Structure formats: structure tokens, C-alpha cells
N, C-alpha and C positions, 0 to 999 in steps of 0.2 A: 504494500500500500504506500502510495506517495503522500507527502505532506500537503501538497497543494490540492489534492482531491479529498473532499469530505465524504464520509460514508453515507449511504442513503438513509434517509430519516425513517422511512417505512419499508418494510420488506413485504413484497407481494408473493403470495403462494398461489397455488392453482385455483382457478375459478374466481380470481379477483378478491380473495379474502385478505384483508390487511391486518397486520399485527404490529405491535411495537410502539404505537403512538396513542395518546389519550384523545379520543374523539369527544364529541359533544355528549355522548351517553356516559362516558367515563367521568367527564367533568360534572355532569348532572348528579351522578351517583356520589361523587366526592363531596359535593355541596350538601346533598341530602344526608349523607353519613356524618358530616361535620355538624350539621344542625341537630341531628339526633344525639350526638355525643355532648354537645353544648347544653341541650335541654336536660339530659340525664345528669350532667355535672351540677347544673343549677338545682335540680330537684334533690340531689344528694346533699348539697350544702345546706339547703333549707331544712331538711330532715335532721342533719347533724347539729345545726344551730338550735333547733327546737329541743332536741334531746339535751344538749348542753345547758340551755336555759332552764329546763325542768330540773336537772340535777342540781344546778346552782341554787335554784329556788328552794329545793328540798333541804339542802345543806344549811342555808341561811335560816330557814324556818326551824330546823332542828336546833341550831345554836341559840336562836332567840328563845325557843321553848325551854331549853336547858338552863338558861341564865335568868329566867324570870324570877326565881327565888332570890338571887343576888340583887336584882333591881328592886324587888319588894323590900329587902332588908336595907338597902341604901336609902330608900324613901322613909323608912321607919326612923332612921337616925337624922332626918331633916335634910337630906341631900336635895338641893334645889337645882342640880345640874352643873354647878360650878366646881372646879377642881382646885384644891389647895395642896401645894407641895409642902411637906413638913419634914424637917430633919431633926432627929432626936439626938441630943448631946447629953451624955451622962456627966454628972459633976465630978465623980472620981471613977474613971474607968478602971476596972480591976487589972487588966493586962496591959496597961499603958506604962512603959518604962521610961518615957521621956521625962527630962527634968522639969520641974515646975518653975514658972517664971516669976 
């Protein structure tokens, strides 16, 4: 084969049957298959997102239910939703070997 000659694009066999190239039927099938795959992927993502949302909702509901006693106890002590950070300092810590000033 010489470099200046290009190979034929389509090979013809007996009785005019052509093979090797994508005709309009092949392109139409490729578009239809692509559309089917795209729709299937979209449906799968919707199902997976729905399942993930349901699982997260159940986990949050479970944690909320399990901490209701703690919230009730905090309200009994007069907690109005504000947080106060407290540090406890002992007057004479028993295991402090630092010299007194």
C-alpha cells in the first residue's frame, strides 16, 4: 500500500451489501441507545437520592428521639438556649507541685 492512496472507506461485497461505515440507521440506533442510557442514569440517580434522603431522615429522627431526655433535663435546670462556658479552678489542687507565688 502506498502512502498517497487512502484505503477505501466502505468495502462492497457481493450483491451491493456495504459494511464498515455507520449509515443513517447506525446513527439513529446510536442516538436512541444514548437517550435510553441517559434516561436510565437519571432514573437511577433519582432513586438513589431518594433512598439517601430517607436514610438520613431516619438517622436524624432516631438521634432526636434518643436525646429528648437530655433536652427535657436541660429545660428543667432553666436552660433558655444560651451556652455559658465555665472553667473550674480549685483553690488548692492536690497534685499541683508548682511553687506558690
